[in-house]
C-alpha angles and dihedrals in degrees: 000000000000122000122223117252120229105280096039101277117134128221114257119256123258087251093060090046090053092052093047093044092051089054091050102041126070104166134339126357115348121239091257090156087069095050122084107167122163118281108258101188139263123322119206092240124125137184110211124215090257091058097256116141119219130195118192088349094303123109114251101238100188111088092200090059092049090050090049092051090044090055091060097042117125133182123214113179105311095336131090129214140184106227135192127169089269107025139050124185131174120234133182124253117190095202124330119355094232139040123218100223099178144000141198124216119210126179127005139266116345090355093057119121119200107199113195126200120207130213088258094052101258116142126204134171110225111242143107093326095037107042126185117225132179126204125188129219105248091218103043104017088231110158121236110196124198138182124203111242103178143325097357093317113128136193121220106229107234121239098254092051092047091053089051090050091052089055091060097039124117140200118255138163107254123179092341097312136090112251137179109225150118138282119218133152091000093303129109113222113199117220106173136354108264090232090064094055115111 
């Protein structure tokens, strides 16, 4: 269900966004950083932590629609919007908007490239423009690893991929401490202090 914007306007429907996005997008992510249309309100669309997209509480079952919406996704601060040249609506994101479902490792050591693939088919090599970061649950200590995909939009690295990453990790001195982490794109990404390893 859409929510009225201040002033009485209502957010456009998902159907109108689809039509407008198809007119604006040719291939790959749209240049949303160049678009600054007026805010039209909130759309009842949610991206769950597992990467599933929901509209009006129902999963969106068409992968091509999810990819289309993903191509017009924009982050501003802690909020997420679907943006076309003429419309901008806010949606909810439970954690990260994407999930990294697989990766390939090429090369070794500092020359290694870890190329991640997201649930919407985007591929990025972790490096200076696509950093890996790991947060830890303050209660359980459970790690939550992420890789930057584009323009502030991250992918949560799924569990099976994270376990594979740990298998190829290495110890390095980082900012005066010994860390266990990963090399990719010429950058060392720390995962856990070496002293905390079993």
